[in-house]
C-alpha positions as CSV (number, residue, x, y, z in Angstrom):
1,M,7.1,-277.3,-17.1
2,R,4.2,-275.7,-18.6
3,I,0.4,-276.1,-18.1
4,R,-2.5,-275.3,-20.3
5,F,-6.3,-275.8,-19.4
6,L,-8.5,-277.6,-21.9
7,D,-12.2,-276.8,-22.7
8,L,-13.9,-280.1,-22.9
9,G,-17.6,-279.0,-23.0
10,E,-20.3,-277.8,-20.7
11,L,-23.2,-279.2,-18.8
12,T,-26.3,-277.3,-17.2
13,V,-27.3,-279.3,-14.1
14,D,-29.4,-278.7,-11.1
15,E,-27.3,-277.0,-8.3
16,A,-28.5,-279.4,-5.7
17,W,-26.3,-282.2,-7.2
18,F,-23.2,-280.0,-6.2
19,I,-24.0,-277.9,-3.2
20,E,-25.4,-279.3,0.0
21,G,-28.7,-277.8,1.0
22,A,-29.3,-276.1,-2.1
23,S,-33.0,-275.6,-3.1
24,V,-34.0,-277.2,0.2
25,S,-37.3,-276.5,1.5
26,T,-37.6,-274.6,4.9
27,L,-40.8,-273.5,7.0
28,S,-40.4,-269.8,5.7
29,Q,-39.6,-270.9,2.2
30,P,-41.4,-274.3,1.5
31,N,-41.0,-273.9,-2.2
32,P,-37.8,-272.6,-3.1
33,P,-36.7,-271.8,-6.7
34,S,-34.7,-274.6,-8.5
35,V,-31.3,-273.1,-9.5
36,R,-29.5,-274.8,-12.6
37,R,-25.8,-274.2,-13.1
38,R,-23.3,-274.0,-15.8
39,V,-20.8,-276.9,-15.3
40,K,-17.5,-276.6,-17.2
41,L,-15.7,-279.8,-18.2
42,I,-11.9,-279.0,-17.4
43,G,-8.8,-280.8,-18.7
44,A,-5.1,-279.9,-18.5
45,L,-2.2,-280.5,-20.8
46,I,1.3,-280.4,-19.1
47,E,4.7,-280.0,-21.0
48,H,7.2,-281.9,-18.7
49,P,10.9,-281.3,-19.4
50,S,11.7,-285.0,-19.3
51,E,8.3,-286.9,-19.3
52,G,6.6,-285.2,-22.5
53,V,3.1,-284.3,-22.6
54,I,0.9,-285.4,-19.6
55,L,-2.9,-285.1,-19.7
56,F,-5.1,-284.5,-16.6
57,E,-8.5,-286.0,-17.3
58,A,-10.0,-286.6,-20.6
59,G,-13.4,-285.4,-20.8
60,P,-16.6,-287.1,-21.7
61,G,-15.3,-288.6,-25.1
62,A,-16.4,-287.8,-28.6
63,N,-19.0,-290.7,-28.5
64,F,-20.7,-289.7,-25.1
65,R,-24.1,-289.0,-26.9
66,A,-24.3,-292.8,-27.9
67,H,-23.0,-294.5,-24.7
68,W,-24.6,-292.2,-22.0
69,P,-28.0,-293.7,-20.7
70,E,-31.0,-291.7,-21.3
71,V,-31.2,-290.8,-17.5
72,M,-27.8,-289.1,-17.8
73,H,-28.7,-287.0,-20.8
74,E,-31.8,-286.0,-18.7
75,L,-30.1,-285.2,-15.5
76,F,-26.8,-284.1,-16.8
77,P,-27.4,-282.7,-20.3
78,M,-24.4,-281.5,-22.3
79,T,-25.4,-278.2,-23.4
80,S,-22.2,-276.8,-24.9
81,Y,-20.1,-279.3,-27.2
82,S,-18.8,-279.2,-30.4
83,E,-16.1,-280.5,-32.5
84,A,-13.8,-277.9,-30.9
85,N,-14.4,-279.5,-27.6
86,R,-13.2,-283.0,-28.7
87,L,-10.1,-284.0,-26.8
88,E,-8.1,-284.3,-30.0
89,A,-9.1,-280.8,-31.2
90,Q,-8.1,-279.4,-27.9
91,L,-4.8,-281.1,-28.1
92,E,-4.4,-279.8,-31.5
93,K,-5.1,-276.2,-30.5
94,A,-2.1,-276.8,-28.1
95,G,0.2,-278.1,-31.0
96,Y,-0.1,-281.6,-30.1
97,R,-1.8,-284.8,-31.4
98,L,-3.0,-287.8,-29.4
99,K,0.1,-289.7,-30.3
100,D,2.1,-287.2,-28.5
101,V,0.5,-287.8,-25.0
102,S,3.1,-289.8,-22.9
103,A,0.8,-290.3,-19.9
104,V,-2.6,-289.5,-18.5
105,V,-3.6,-288.8,-14.8
106,M,-7.2,-289.4,-13.8
107,G,-8.9,-287.3,-10.9
108,H,-11.5,-289.9,-11.1
109,L,-13.5,-292.0,-13.4
110,H,-16.9,-290.4,-13.8
111,V,-18.2,-290.4,-17.3
112,D,-17.6,-286.7,-17.8
113,H,-14.0,-287.0,-16.8
114,A,-12.8,-290.4,-18.2
115,G,-15.0,-291.0,-21.4
116,G,-12.2,-289.7,-23.5
117,L,-10.0,-292.7,-22.4
118,E,-11.3,-294.5,-25.0
119,A,-9.0,-292.7,-27.4
120,F,-6.0,-294.6,-25.6
121,K,-7.1,-298.1,-26.2
122,K,-4.3,-300.3,-27.4
123,T,-1.9,-297.3,-27.4
124,G,0.0,-298.4,-24.3
125,V,-0.2,-294.9,-22.9
126,P,-0.2,-295.3,-19.0
127,I,-3.3,-294.1,-17.2
128,Y,-2.8,-293.3,-13.5
129,V,-5.6,-293.6,-11.4
130,H,-5.8,-294.3,-7.5
131,E,-6.3,-297.9,-6.5
132,S,-9.6,-297.3,-4.8
133,E,-11.0,-295.5,-7.8
134,L,-10.2,-298.3,-10.0
135,K,-11.6,-300.9,-8.0
136,Y,-14.8,-298.9,-7.2
137,A,-15.3,-298.0,-10.9
138,F,-14.9,-301.4,-12.3
139,Y,-17.1,-302.9,-9.5
140,A,-19.8,-300.2,-10.3
141,V,-19.8,-301.3,-14.0
142,A,-19.8,-304.9,-13.2
143,T,-22.7,-304.6,-10.6
144,K,-24.5,-301.7,-12.1
145,E,-24.9,-300.3,-8.4
146,D,-23.7,-296.9,-9.6
147,F,-25.4,-296.9,-12.7
148,G,-24.6,-294.0,-15.1
149,A,-21.6,-292.5,-13.3
150,Y,-19.1,-295.1,-14.6
151,L,-19.8,-296.8,-17.9
152,P,-18.0,-299.8,-19.7
153,Y,-17.1,-298.2,-23.0
154,Y,-14.0,-296.6,-21.4
155,L,-13.5,-298.8,-18.3
156,D,-11.7,-301.2,-20.6
157,P,-9.0,-303.8,-19.2
158,Q,-6.9,-303.5,-22.3
159,L,-5.9,-299.7,-21.2
160,N,-2.6,-299.6,-19.6
161,W,-3.9,-298.8,-15.9
162,K,-1.4,-297.8,-13.4
163,A,-2.7,-297.9,-9.9
164,V,-1.6,-295.2,-7.3
165,H,-1.6,-296.8,-3.7
166,E,-0.3,-293.9,-1.8
167,A,-2.2,-291.0,-0.1
168,E,0.5,-288.8,-1.5
169,L,3.0,-289.5,-4.4
170,E,5.2,-287.4,-6.4
171,L,4.2,-289.2,-9.7
172,F,6.8,-287.2,-11.7
173,E,9.4,-284.5,-10.8
174,G,7.3,-281.5,-9.9
175,I,4.0,-283.4,-10.2
176,T,2.4,-284.9,-6.9
177,V,-1.0,-286.4,-6.7
178,Y,-2.9,-286.6,-3.3
179,H,-5.9,-289.1,-2.4
180,T,-8.7,-286.6,-1.7
181,P,-11.8,-289.0,-1.3
182,G,-15.3,-287.8,-0.6
183,H,-16.8,-287.5,-4.0
184,T,-15.8,-290.7,-5.0
185,P,-13.6,-293.3,-3.1
186,G,-10.5,-292.7,-5.1
187,T,-10.6,-289.0,-6.2
188,M,-7.2,-287.8,-6.7
189,S,-6.2,-283.9,-6.5
190,M,-2.8,-282.9,-8.2
191,K,-0.2,-280.3,-7.7
192,V,1.8,-279.0,-10.6
193,E,5.0,-276.9,-9.6
194,L,6.3,-274.4,-12.1
195,K,9.3,-272.2,-12.5
196,R,7.9,-268.6,-12.8
197,L,4.6,-269.0,-10.8
198,E,3.3,-270.4,-7.6
199,P,2.0,-274.0,-8.2
200,F,-1.4,-275.0,-9.5
201,I,-3.4,-277.5,-7.5
202,L,-6.3,-279.3,-9.7
203,T,-8.9,-280.6,-7.5
204,T,-11.0,-282.3,-10.0
205,D,-14.3,-283.1,-8.3
206,T,-13.0,-282.8,-4.6
207,F,-14.7,-279.3,-5.0
208,F,-17.0,-278.6,-8.1
209,F,-17.2,-274.9,-7.6
210,K,-15.5,-272.1,-5.5
211,E,-18.2,-272.2,-2.9
212,N,-17.4,-275.9,-1.9
213,F,-13.9,-274.6,-1.1
214,Y,-14.0,-271.1,0.2
215,D,-17.5,-270.9,1.7
216,E,-16.9,-274.8,2.8
217,R,-20.3,-275.8,1.6
218,G,-20.5,-279.5,1.4
219,Q,-21.3,-281.4,-1.9
220,G,-24.8,-282.1,-2.6
221,W,-26.4,-285.2,-3.8
222,L,-23.1,-286.4,-5.6
223,I,-21.2,-286.9,-2.5
224,R,-20.3,-290.6,-1.5
225,D,-18.6,-290.0,1.9
226,R,-19.4,-286.9,3.6
227,M,-16.9,-287.2,6.4
228,A,-14.0,-288.1,4.0
229,W,-14.7,-285.1,2.0
230,W,-14.3,-282.7,5.0
231,R,-10.9,-284.3,5.7
232,S,-10.0,-283.8,2.1
233,L,-11.2,-280.2,2.3
234,R,-8.7,-279.5,5.4
235,K,-5.9,-281.3,3.5
236,I,-6.2,-279.3,0.5
237,K,-7.0,-276.0,2.4
238,N,-3.5,-276.7,4.2
239,L,-1.8,-277.7,1.2
240,A,-2.9,-274.3,-0.8
241,A,-2.1,-272.1,2.0
242,R,1.5,-273.5,2.3
243,N,2.4,-273.3,-1.3
244,R,0.1,-270.1,-2.1
245,A,-1.4,-272.2,-5.0
246,H,-3.6,-271.4,-7.8
247,L,-6.8,-273.6,-7.4
248,I,-8.6,-275.1,-10.4
249,F,-11.8,-276.6,-9.3
250,G,-13.3,-279.5,-11.1
251,H,-16.4,-277.6,-12.9
252,D,-16.1,-273.8,-12.0
253,P,-16.8,-271.9,-15.3
254,D,-15.5,-268.5,-13.7
255,I,-12.4,-270.2,-12.6
256,F,-11.8,-271.7,-16.1
257,A,-12.5,-268.4,-17.7
258,E,-10.0,-266.6,-15.6
259,Y,-7.1,-269.1,-16.2
260,S,-7.7,-269.9,-19.7
261,K,-6.9,-266.4,-20.7
262,E,-3.1,-267.4,-21.1
263,E,-2.3,-270.4,-23.6
264,F,0.5,-271.8,-21.1
265,Y,1.4,-271.0,-17.5
266,D,5.2,-271.7,-16.7
């Protein structure tokens, strides 16, 4: 088993969306500075010995500029995205094409993670996502109650959706997914076991940045269920400690820079 991390672009966004209490005014500092953060869009490609090429998350998709509503471009602007960040280009850099992907595992279905699923329409490639996320995402699109976070161009019934119902499931040999809600109802983290190294845990947006995990700073405006998030934090902390795992947080540019130095880890 080998894993490689994919650079699917970068946003620049107000920190308060990600860190609880960021930029909050206080008696002694009534007008704090507003901090904007680099937000790396991270995917992963896994070479599985029996299942083939497995993709973890799909990025915003090549056509995000046309599909994202103006409010998304204003609040979550894509400040670094070129042809090299397209999902197809990232796969080709690793020596593969879209047709080589045998399965996709989704941490959650927000636009910056799942827009690239449009590339798998009518291909039959299974798209694994937690049941709670699938239900919430389609409901959000149908009712427009979570406008912008989920969009219809990639939430297509023709995709080969495969729902994960369990709180913990070994999806493939050496690849286990864990229900870690809080950011969204169906957020899933994933552990990938390797032969030579300790396992990797890919948290997607259970934790955006290292501060969420190590400093236990709760999520900011993007959280959906604060108490569920704290339970997910304890779950992943316990899992990481027992496995001495390498942690890949959903959007941390420093973590990506550290773990993208090697082409593959095995």
